[in-house]
C-alpha positions as CSV (number, residue, x, y, z in Angstrom):
1,M,-24.5,-6.5,8.4
2,A,-20.4,-8.3,8.4
3,A,-20.0,-11.8,10.9
4,D,-16.9,-9.4,12.8
5,R,-19.4,-7.0,13.4
6,I,-21.0,-9.7,15.7
7,C,-20.4,-9.8,19.7
8,I,-22.3,-11.6,22.1
9,D,-23.6,-10.2,25.4
10,P,-25.3,-12.7,27.8
11,G,-27.1,-10.1,28.9
12,I,-25.5,-9.9,33.2
13,G,-28.9,-8.4,34.8
14,F,-32.1,-7.5,32.7
15,G,-34.3,-10.0,35.1
16,K,-32.0,-12.2,36.4
17,T,-31.6,-14.2,40.2
18,V,-28.1,-13.6,41.2
19,E,-27.2,-17.3,40.8
20,D,-28.4,-17.3,37.3
21,N,-25.9,-14.2,36.6
22,I,-22.7,-16.7,38.9
23,T,-23.7,-19.7,36.7
24,I,-23.2,-17.0,33.2
25,L,-19.2,-16.6,34.8
26,K,-19.2,-20.1,35.5
27,R,-19.9,-20.8,32.0
28,L,-19.6,-18.1,29.6
29,S,-17.2,-20.2,27.8
30,V,-19.7,-22.6,26.2
31,L,-20.8,-19.1,23.7
32,S,-17.2,-19.0,23.0
33,R,-18.4,-22.2,20.4
34,L,-20.9,-19.4,18.4
35,E,-16.8,-18.0,17.3
36,A,-18.2,-14.3,18.1
37,P,-16.1,-12.1,20.9
38,I,-18.3,-12.1,24.2
39,V,-18.6,-8.9,25.9
40,I,-20.1,-9.1,29.7
41,G,-21.4,-5.6,31.3
42,T,-20.9,-6.6,34.9
43,S,-20.1,-3.3,36.1
44,R,-21.6,-2.6,39.6
45,K,-24.1,-4.0,38.8
46,S,-27.0,-4.9,41.7
47,F,-26.0,-8.8,42.2
48,I,-22.5,-8.3,42.8
49,G,-24.4,-5.9,45.2
50,K,-26.5,-8.9,46.5
51,M,-24.0,-10.7,47.1
52,L,-21.6,-8.1,48.6
53,D,-24.8,-5.9,50.8
54,V,-23.1,-2.9,49.1
55,E,-24.2,-0.1,47.4
56,S,-22.9,0.1,43.7
57,D,-20.4,2.9,44.8
58,K,-19.1,0.2,46.9
59,R,-18.7,-3.2,43.7
60,L,-15.6,-2.4,42.4
61,E,-13.7,-5.3,44.1
62,G,-16.6,-7.5,42.7
63,T,-16.3,-5.9,40.5
64,L,-13.0,-6.1,39.6
65,A,-13.6,-10.2,39.9
66,T,-16.2,-11.0,37.6
67,L,-14.4,-9.0,35.0
68,A,-10.8,-11.9,35.9
69,R,-14.1,-14.7,35.6
70,A,-14.9,-13.6,32.3
71,T,-11.9,-13.2,31.2
72,D,-11.2,-16.7,32.4
73,E,-13.9,-17.6,30.9
74,G,-13.1,-15.6,28.0
75,A,-14.8,-12.8,27.5
76,S,-12.5,-10.0,25.2
77,I,-14.4,-7.0,25.2
78,L,-15.0,-5.3,29.2
79,R,-17.6,-2.7,30.5
80,V,-16.7,-0.9,33.0
81,H,-17.6,2.3,34.6
82,D,-14.5,2.2,36.5
83,V,-12.0,2.1,34.1
84,A,-8.6,2.7,34.9
85,A,-9.0,0.7,37.6
86,A,-10.4,-1.3,35.4
87,R,-7.5,-1.5,34.1
88,R,-5.2,-1.8,36.1
89,F,-6.3,-4.4,37.9
90,M,-6.9,-6.8,33.8
91,T,-2.7,-5.9,33.2
92,M,-1.7,-6.9,36.8
93,Y,-4.0,-10.6,36.5
94,L,-3.0,-11.3,33.0
95,A,0.5,-11.0,33.4
96,C,0.7,-13.0,36.5
97,R,-2.1,-15.5,34.6
């Protein structure tokens, strides 16, 4: 497989605690040393629901906050459910950064 087809996904969720997921987001830039695009998939994840005490359909704001942090830490591929809202948010966020 060609190296330019490899992405790094830290696996947000998947058996991790809320604290584990937050730590990954805070330290995501460490993965940039691997010199491959970083993929982040926090959309509607249960750790957001636990932190905000909301069901999955009410996690948009939490998802957007995690996308901002992940982008600041080097993520370049964002997996989301609410594509239009995430795109609008990221357009404004990146313009103001």
